[in-house]
CHARMM internal coordinates of N, CA and C (Angstrom, degrees):
IC EDIT
DIST 1 N 1 CA 1.4482
DIST 1 CA 1 C 1.5341
ANGL 1 N 1 CA 1 C 107.60
DIST 1 C 2 N 1.3102
ANGL 1 CA 1 C 2 N 115.98
DIHE 1 N 1 CA 1 C 2 N 129.77
DIST 2 N 2 CA 1.4526
ANGL 1 C 2 N 2 CA 121.28
DIHE 1 CA 1 C 2 N 2 CA -178.14
DIST 2 CA 2 C 1.5258
ANGL 2 N 2 CA 2 C 111.39
DIHE 1 C 2 N 2 CA 2 C -79.48
DIST 2 C 3 N 1.3086
ANGL 2 CA 2 C 3 N 115.14
DIHE 2 N 2 CA 2 C 3 N 165.73
DIST 3 N 3 CA 1.4652
ANGL 2 C 3 N 3 CA 121.28
DIHE 2 CA 2 C 3 N 3 CA -178.90
DIST 3 CA 3 C 1.5269
ANGL 3 N 3 CA 3 C 112.32
DIHE 2 C 3 N 3 CA 3 C -61.51
DIST 3 C 4 N 1.3364
ANGL 3 CA 3 C 4 N 120.29
DIHE 3 N 3 CA 3 C 4 N -43.70
DIST 4 N 4 CA 1.4710
ANGL 3 C 4 N 4 CA 119.03
DIHE 3 CA 3 C 4 N 4 CA 177.85
DIST 4 CA 4 C 1.5324
ANGL 4 N 4 CA 4 C 112.85
DIHE 3 C 4 N 4 CA 4 C -60.65
DIST 4 C 5 N 1.3286
ANGL 4 CA 4 C 5 N 116.71
DIHE 4 N 4 CA 4 C 5 N -36.61
DIST 5 N 5 CA 1.4627
ANGL 4 C 5 N 5 CA 119.46
DIHE 4 CA 4 C 5 N 5 CA 178.67
DIST 5 CA 5 C 1.5195
ANGL 5 N 5 CA 5 C 110.63
DIHE 4 C 5 N 5 CA 5 C -66.20
DIST 5 C 6 N 1.3202
ANGL 5 CA 5 C 6 N 117.64
DIHE 5 N 5 CA 5 C 6 N -40.30
DIST 6 N 6 CA 1.4557
ANGL 5 C 6 N 6 CA 121.20
DIHE 5 CA 5 C 6 N 6 CA 177.96
DIST 6 CA 6 C 1.5221
ANGL 6 N 6 CA 6 C 110.83
DIHE 5 C 6 N 6 CA 6 C -64.25
DIST 6 C 7 N 1.3144
ANGL 6 CA 6 C 7 N 116.52
DIHE 6 N 6 CA 6 C 7 N -37.78
DIST 7 N 7 CA 1.4699
ANGL 6 C 7 N 7 CA 120.27
DIHE 6 CA 6 C 7 N 7 CA 178.86
DIST 7 CA 7 C 1.5193
ANGL 7 N 7 CA 7 C 111.44
DIHE 6 C 7 N 7 CA 7 C -66.22
DIST 7 C 8 N 1.3223
ANGL 7 CA 7 C 8 N 116.86
DIHE 7 N 7 CA 7 C 8 N -40.20
DIST 8 N 8 CA 1.4684
ANGL 7 C 8 N 8 CA 120.73
DIHE 7 CA 7 C 8 N 8 CA 179.16
DIST 8 CA 8 C 1.5261
ANGL 8 N 8 CA 8 C 109.84
DIHE 7 C 8 N 8 CA 8 C -64.74
DIST 8 C 9 N 1.3191
ANGL 8 CA 8 C 9 N 117.21
DIHE 8 N 8 CA 8 C 9 N -45.45
DIST 9 N 9 CA 1.4651
ANGL 8 C 9 N 9 CA 120.89
DIHE 8 CA 8 C 9 N 9 CA 179.51
DIST 9 CA 9 C 1.5244
ANGL 9 N 9 CA 9 C 110.59
DIHE 8 C 9 N 9 CA 9 C -63.38
DIST 9 C 10 N 1.3310
ANGL 9 CA 9 C 10 N 116.95
DIHE 9 N 9 CA 9 C 10 N -43.06
DIST 10 N 10 CA 1.4638
ANGL 9 C 10 N 10 CA 120.47
DIHE 9 CA 9 C 10 N 10 CA 177.47
DIST 10 CA 10 C 1.5109
ANGL 10 N 10 CA 10 C 111.96
DIHE 9 C 10 N 10 CA 10 C -62.50
DIST 10 C 11 N 1.3169
ANGL 10 CA 10 C 11 N 116.94
DIHE 10 N 10 CA 10 C 11 N -40.48
DIST 11 N 11 CA 1.4679
ANGL 10 C 11 N 11 CA 120.86
DIHE 10 CA 10 C 11 N 11 CA 178.82
DIST 11 CA 11 C 1.5192
ANGL 11 N 11 CA 11 C 111.23
DIHE 10 C 11 N 11 CA 11 C -65.17
DIST 11 C 12 N 1.3307
ANGL 11 CA 11 C 12 N 116.74
DIHE 11 N 11 CA 11 C 12 N -40.38
DIST 12 N 12 CA 1.4632
ANGL 11 C 12 N 12 CA 120.01
DIHE 11 CA 11 C 12 N 12 CA 178.65
DIST 12 CA 12 C 1.5235
ANGL 12 N 12 CA 12 C 111.58
DIHE 11 C 12 N 12 CA 12 C -65.68
DIST 12 C 13 N 1.3320
ANGL 12 CA 12 C 13 N 116.77
DIHE 12 N 12 CA 12 C 13 N -40.27
DIST 13 N 13 CA 1.4600
ANGL 12 C 13 N 13 CA 119.79
DIHE 12 CA 12 C 13 N 13 CA 177.95
DIST 13 CA 13 C 1.5283
ANGL 13 N 13 CA 13 C 111.08
DIHE 12 C 13 N 13 CA 13 C -65.24
DIST 13 C 14 N 1.3259
ANGL 13 CA 13 C 14 N 116.86
DIHE 13 N 13 CA 13 C 14 N -41.37
DIST 14 N 14 CA 1.4533
ANGL 13 C 14 N 14 CA 120.55
DIHE 13 CA 13 C 14 N 14 CA 179.23
DIST 14 CA 14 C 1.5221
ANGL 14 N 14 CA 14 C 110.43
DIHE 13 C 14 N 14 CA 14 C -65.70
DIST 14 C 15 N 1.3240
ANGL 14 CA 14 C 15 N 116.99
DIHE 14 N 14 CA 14 C 15 N -42.36
DIST 15 N 15 CA 1.4546
ANGL 14 C 15 N 15 CA 120.96
DIHE 14 CA 14 C 15 N 15 CA 179.98
DIST 15 CA 15 C 1.5198
ANGL 15 N 15 CA 15 C 111.34
DIHE 14 C 15 N 15 CA 15 C -63.68
DIST 15 C 16 N 1.3223
ANGL 15 CA 15 C 16 N 117.21
DIHE 15 N 15 CA 15 C 16 N -42.05
DIST 16 N 16 CA 1.4691
ANGL 15 C 16 N 16 CA 119.37
DIHE 15 CA 15 C 16 N 16 CA 179.33
DIST 16 CA 16 C 1.5254
ANGL 16 N 16 CA 16 C 110.49
DIHE 15 C 16 N 16 CA 16 C -68.17
DIST 16 C 17 N 1.3296
ANGL 16 CA 16 C 17 N 117.29
DIHE 16 N 16 CA 16 C 17 N -37.72
DIST 17 N 17 CA 1.4568
ANGL 16 C 17 N 17 CA 119.60
DIHE 16 CA 16 C 17 N 17 CA 177.29
DIST 17 CA 17 C 1.5151
ANGL 17 N 17 CA 17 C 112.09
DIHE 16 C 17 N 17 CA 17 C -63.76
DIST 17 C 18 N 1.3182
ANGL 17 CA 17 C 18 N 116.99
DIHE 17 N 17 CA 17 C 18 N -43.26
DIST 18 N 18 CA 1.4638
ANGL 17 C 18 N 18 CA 120.22
DIHE 17 CA 17 C 18 N 18 CA 178.16
DIST 18 CA 18 C 1.5251
ANGL 18 N 18 CA 18 C 111.29
DIHE 17 C 18 N 18 CA 18 C -66.29
DIST 18 C 19 N 1.3268
ANGL 18 CA 18 C 19 N 116.72
DIHE 18 N 18 CA 18 C 19 N -35.74
DIST 19 N 19 CA 1.4622
ANGL 18 C 19 N 19 CA 120.27
DIHE 18 CA 18 C 19 N 19 CA 178.07
DIST 19 CA 19 C 1.5210
ANGL 19 N 19 CA 19 C 110.86
DIHE 18 C 19 N 19 CA 19 C -63.89
DIST 19 C 20 N 1.3279
ANGL 19 CA 19 C 20 N 117.01
DIHE 19 N 19 CA 19 C 20 N -45.33
DIST 20 N 20 CA 1.4582
ANGL 19 C 20 N 20 CA 119.93
DIHE 19 CA 19 C 20 N 20 CA 178.76
DIST 20 CA 20 C 1.5251
ANGL 20 N 20 CA 20 C 111.46
DIHE 19 C 20 N 20 CA 20 C -66.09
DIST 20 C 21 N 1.3325
ANGL 20 CA 20 C 21 N 117.40
DIHE 20 N 20 CA 20 C 21 N -33.84
DIST 21 N 21 CA 1.4586
ANGL 20 C 21 N 21 CA 120.67
DIHE 20 CA 20 C 21 N 21 CA 176.96
DIST 21 CA 21 C 1.5152
ANGL 21 N 21 CA 21 C 110.66
DIHE 20 C 21 N 21 CA 21 C -64.44
DIST 21 C 22 N 1.3314
ANGL 21 CA 21 C 22 N 117.47
DIHE 21 N 21 CA 21 C 22 N -44.27
DIST 22 N 22 CA 1.4595
ANGL 21 C 22 N 22 CA 121.24
DIHE 21 CA 21 C 22 N 22 CA 179.59
DIST 22 CA 22 C 1.5217
ANGL 22 N 22 CA 22 C 110.61
DIHE 21 C 22 N 22 CA 22 C -66.11
DIST 22 C 23 N 1.3213
ANGL 22 CA 22 C 23 N 117.00
DIHE 22 N 22 CA 22 C 23 N -40.32
DIST 23 N 23 CA 1.4697
ANGL 22 C 23 N 23 CA 120.19
DIHE 22 CA 22 C 23 N 23 CA 177.64
DIST 23 CA 23 C 1.5228
ANGL 23 N 23 CA 23 C 110.26
DIHE 22 C 23 N 23 CA 23 C -62.52
DIST 23 C 24 N 1.3276
ANGL 23 CA 23 C 24 N 116.54
DIHE 23 N 23 CA 23 C 24 N -41.99
DIST 24 N 24 CA 1.4658
ANGL 23 C 24 N 24 CA 120.06
DIHE 23 CA 23 C 24 N 24 CA 178.29
DIST 24 CA 24 C 1.5105
ANGL 24 N 24 CA 24 C 112.24
DIHE 23 C 24 N 24 CA 24 C -64.09
DIST 24 C 25 N 1.3117
ANGL 24 CA 24 C 25 N 117.27
DIHE 24 N 24 CA 24 C 25 N -39.71
DIST 25 N 25 CA 1.4605
ANGL 24 C 25 N 25 CA 120.33
DIHE 24 CA 24 C 25 N 25 CA 178.44
DIST 25 CA 25 C 1.5224
ANGL 25 N 25 CA 25 C 110.75
DIHE 24 C 25 N 25 CA 25 C -69.99
DIST 25 C 26 N 1.3134
ANGL 25 CA 25 C 26 N 117.39
DIHE 25 N 25 CA 25 C 26 N -35.24
DIST 26 N 26 CA 1.4591
ANGL 25 C 26 N 26 CA 121.22
DIHE 25 CA 25 C 26 N 26 CA 179.05
DIST 26 CA 26 C 1.5276
ANGL 26 N 26 CA 26 C 111.03
DIHE 25 C 26 N 26 CA 26 C -67.43
DIST 26 C 27 N 1.3172
ANGL 26 CA 26 C 27 N 116.90
DIHE 26 N 26 CA 26 C 27 N -34.99
DIST 27 N 27 CA 1.4601
ANGL 26 C 27 N 27 CA 120.93
DIHE 26 CA 26 C 27 N 27 CA -179.96
DIST 27 CA 27 C 1.5220
ANGL 27 N 27 CA 27 C 112.56
DIHE 26 C 27 N 27 CA 27 C -84.71
DIST 27 C 28 N 1.3246
ANGL 27 CA 27 C 28 N 117.26
DIHE 27 N 27 CA 27 C 28 N 14.15
DIST 28 N 28 CA 1.4640
ANGL 27 C 28 N 28 CA 123.95
DIHE 27 CA 27 C 28 N 28 CA 178.44
DIST 28 CA 28 C 1.5234
ANGL 28 N 28 CA 28 C 112.17
DIHE 27 C 28 N 28 CA 28 C 59.64
DIST 28 C 29 N 1.3192
ANGL 28 CA 28 C 29 N 116.12
DIHE 28 N 28 CA 28 C 29 N 37.79
DIST 29 N 29 CA 1.4537
ANGL 28 C 29 N 29 CA 121.16
DIHE 28 CA 28 C 29 N 29 CA 176.25
DIST 29 CA 29 C 1.5228
ANGL 29 N 29 CA 29 C 109.62
DIHE 28 C 29 N 29 CA 29 C -106.78
DIST 29 C 30 N 1.3160
ANGL 29 CA 29 C 30 N 115.77
DIHE 29 N 29 CA 29 C 30 N 33.58
DIST 30 N 30 CA 1.4641
ANGL 29 C 30 N 30 CA 120.35
DIHE 29 CA 29 C 30 N 30 CA -174.22
DIST 30 CA 30 C 1.5279
ANGL 30 N 30 CA 30 C 111.54
DIHE 29 C 30 N 30 CA 30 C -65.35
DIST 30 C 31 N 1.3286
ANGL 30 CA 30 C 31 N 118.63
DIHE 30 N 30 CA 30 C 31 N -32.26
DIST 31 N 31 CA 1.4637
ANGL 30 C 31 N 31 CA 119.79
DIHE 30 CA 30 C 31 N 31 CA 179.91
DIST 31 CA 31 C 1.5219
ANGL 31 N 31 CA 31 C 110.80
DIHE 30 C 31 N 31 CA 31 C -66.07
DIST 31 C 32 N 1.3330
ANGL 31 CA 31 C 32 N 117.20
DIHE 31 N 31 CA 31 C 32 N -39.95
DIST 32 N 32 CA 1.4600
ANGL 31 C 32 N 32 CA 120.74
DIHE 31 CA 31 C 32 N 32 CA 177.73
DIST 32 CA 32 C 1.5219
ANGL 32 N 32 CA 32 C 110.36
DIHE 31 C 32 N 32 CA 32 C -65.45
DIST 32 C 33 N 1.3286
ANGL 32 CA 32 C 33 N 117.01
DIHE 32 N 32 CA 32 C 33 N -42.69
DIST 33 N 33 CA 1.4637
ANGL 32 C 33 N 33 CA 121.10
DIHE 32 CA 32 C 33 N 33 CA -179.63
DIST 33 CA 33 C 1.5218
ANGL 33 N 33 CA 33 C 109.96
DIHE 32 C 33 N 33 CA 33 C -64.06
DIST 33 C 34 N 1.3236
ANGL 33 CA 33 C 34 N 117.56
DIHE 33 N 33 CA 33 C 34 N -42.38
DIST 34 N 34 CA 1.4606
ANGL 33 C 34 N 34 CA 120.61
DIHE 33 CA 33 C 34 N 34 CA 179.71
DIST 34 CA 34 C 1.5251
ANGL 34 N 34 CA 34 C 111.56
DIHE 33 C 34 N 34 CA 34 C -65.66
DIST 34 C 35 N 1.3303
ANGL 34 CA 34 C 35 N 117.83
DIHE 34 N 34 CA 34 C 35 N -40.44
DIST 35 N 35 CA 1.4630
ANGL 34 C 35 N 35 CA 120.80
DIHE 34 CA 34 C 35 N 35 CA 176.64
DIST 35 CA 35 C 1.5295
ANGL 35 N 35 CA 35 C 110.78
DIHE 34 C 35 N 35 CA 35 C -63.41
DIST 35 C 36 N 1.3282
ANGL 35 CA 35 C 36 N 116.37
DIHE 35 N 35 CA 35 C 36 N -40.43
DIST 36 N 36 CA 1.4572
ANGL 35 C 36 N 36 CA 121.04
DIHE 35 CA 35 C 36 N 36 CA 179.38
DIST 36 CA 36 C 1.5245
ANGL 36 N 36 CA 36 C 111.09
DIHE 35 C 36 N 36 CA 36 C -64.73
DIST 36 C 37 N 1.3259
ANGL 36 CA 36 C 37 N 117.75
DIHE 36 N 36 CA 36 C 37 N -45.57
DIST 37 N 37 CA 1.4614
ANGL 36 C 37 N 37 CA 121.02
DIHE 36 CA 36 C 37 N 37 CA 178.28
DIST 37 CA 37 C 1.5195
ANGL 37 N 37 CA 37 C 111.32
DIHE 36 C 37 N 37 CA 37 C -63.83
DIST 37 C 38 N 1.3291
ANGL 37 CA 37 C 38 N 116.73
DIHE 37 N 37 CA 37 C 38 N -38.62
DIST 38 N 38 CA 1.4655
ANGL 37 C 38 N 38 CA 120.66
DIHE 37 CA 37 C 38 N 38 CA 179.08
DIST 38 CA 38 C 1.5309
ANGL 38 N 38 CA 38 C 110.26
DIHE 37 C 38 N 38 CA 38 C -63.22
DIST 38 C 39 N 1.3276
ANGL 38 CA 38 C 39 N 117.21
DIHE 38 N 38 CA 38 C 39 N -43.13
DIST 39 N 39 CA 1.4606
ANGL 38 C 39 N 39 CA 121.65
DIHE 38 CA 38 C 39 N 39 CA 179.58
DIST 39 CA 39 C 1.5278
ANGL 39 N 39 CA 39 C 110.88
DIHE 38 C 39 N 39 CA 39 C -65.32
DIST 39 C 40 N 1.3246
ANGL 39 CA 39 C 40 N 117.04
DIHE 39 N 39 CA 39 C 40 N -40.22
DIST 40 N 40 CA 1.4590
ANGL 39 C 40 N 40 CA 120.83
DIHE 39 CA 39 C 40 N 40 CA 179.37
DIST 40 CA 40 C 1.5218
ANGL 40 N 40 CA 40 C 110.26
DIHE 39 C 40 N 40 CA 40 C -63.05
DIST 40 C 41 N 1.3333
ANGL 40 CA 40 C 41 N 117.37
DIHE 40 N 40 CA 40 C 41 N -45.35
DIST 41 N 41 CA 1.4547
ANGL 40 C 41 N 41 CA 119.85
DIHE 40 CA 40 C 41 N 41 CA -178.52
DIST 41 CA 41 C 1.5231
ANGL 41 N 41 CA 41 C 111.89
DIHE 40 C 41 N 41 CA 41 C -70.60
DIST 41 C 42 N 1.3378
ANGL 41 CA 41 C 42 N 117.85
DIHE 41 N 41 CA 41 C 42 N -31.60
DIST 42 N 42 CA 1.4684
ANGL 41 C 42 N 42 CA 119.99
DIHE 41 CA 41 C 42 N 42 CA 176.60
DIST 42 CA 42 C 1.5209
ANGL 42 N 42 CA 42 C 110.62
DIHE 41 C 42 N 42 CA 42 C -63.63
DIST 42 C 43 N 1.3111
ANGL 42 CA 42 C 43 N 117.36
DIHE 42 N 42 CA 42 C 43 N -44.20
DIST 43 N 43 CA 1.4630
ANGL 42 C 43 N 43 CA 119.95
DIHE 42 CA 42 C 43 N 43 CA -179.62
DIST 43 CA 43 C 1.5200
ANGL 43 N 43 CA 43 C 111.14
DIHE 42 C 43 N 43 CA 43 C -70.63
DIST 43 C 44 N 1.3294
ANGL 43 CA 43 C 44 N 117.54
DIHE 43 N 43 CA 43 C 44 N -32.93
DIST 44 N 44 CA 1.4606
ANGL 43 C 44 N 44 CA 119.93
DIHE 43 CA 43 C 44 N 44 CA 178.94
DIST 44 CA 44 C 1.5271
ANGL 44 N 44 CA 44 C 110.65
DIHE 43 C 44 N 44 CA 44 C -69.37
DIST 44 C 45 N 1.3212
ANGL 44 CA 44 C 45 N 116.87
DIHE 44 N 44 CA 44 C 45 N -38.66
DIST 45 N 45 CA 1.4710
ANGL 44 C 45 N 45 CA 121.04
DIHE 44 CA 44 C 45 N 45 CA -179.20
DIST 45 CA 45 C 1.5198
ANGL 45 N 45 CA 45 C 110.68
DIHE 44 C 45 N 45 CA 45 C -74.78
DIST 45 C 46 N 1.3265
ANGL 45 CA 45 C 46 N 117.96
DIHE 45 N 45 CA 45 C 46 N -30.38
DIST 46 N 46 CA 1.4545
ANGL 45 C 46 N 46 CA 121.49
DIHE 45 CA 45 C 46 N 46 CA -178.50
DIST 46 CA 46 C 1.5324
ANGL 46 N 46 CA 46 C 111.54
DIHE 45 C 46 N 46 CA 46 C -63.75
DIST 46 C 47 N 1.3175
ANGL 46 CA 46 C 47 N 117.35
DIHE 46 N 46 CA 46 C 47 N -28.52
DIST 47 N 47 CA 1.4567
ANGL 46 C 47 N 47 CA 120.55
DIHE 46 CA 46 C 47 N 47 CA -179.21
DIST 47 CA 47 C 1.5216
ANGL 47 N 47 CA 47 C 113.97
DIHE 46 C 47 N 47 CA 47 C -79.99
DIST 47 C 48 N 1.3344
ANGL 47 CA 47 C 48 N 117.05
DIHE 47 N 47 CA 47 C 48 N -8.84
DIST 48 N 48 CA 1.4621
ANGL 47 C 48 N 48 CA 119.49
DIHE 47 CA 47 C 48 N 48 CA -179.49
DIST 48 CA 48 C 1.5217
ANGL 48 N 48 CA 48 C 110.99
DIHE 47 C 48 N 48 CA 48 C -76.39
DIST 48 C 49 N 1.3362
ANGL 48 CA 48 C 49 N 117.24
DIHE 48 N 48 CA 48 C 49 N 149.00
DIST 49 N 49 CA 1.4676
ANGL 48 C 49 N 49 CA 119.54
DIHE 48 CA 48 C 49 N 49 CA 179.97
DIST 49 CA 49 C 1.5198
ANGL 49 N 49 CA 49 C 112.60
DIHE 48 C 49 N 49 CA 49 C -73.80
END
COOR INIT
IC SEED 1 N 1 CA 1 C
IC BUILD
């Protein structure tokens, strides 16, 4: 897979993630989204040395 193809796929994933985030915030599910982001960052930081 070439670099431009990887960039397109990454852009599509980012765009879909941002779209779902906006939909979640619009539906007043901000507490769930914030808890989810907090859990993701906790696990990401836990793996650091």
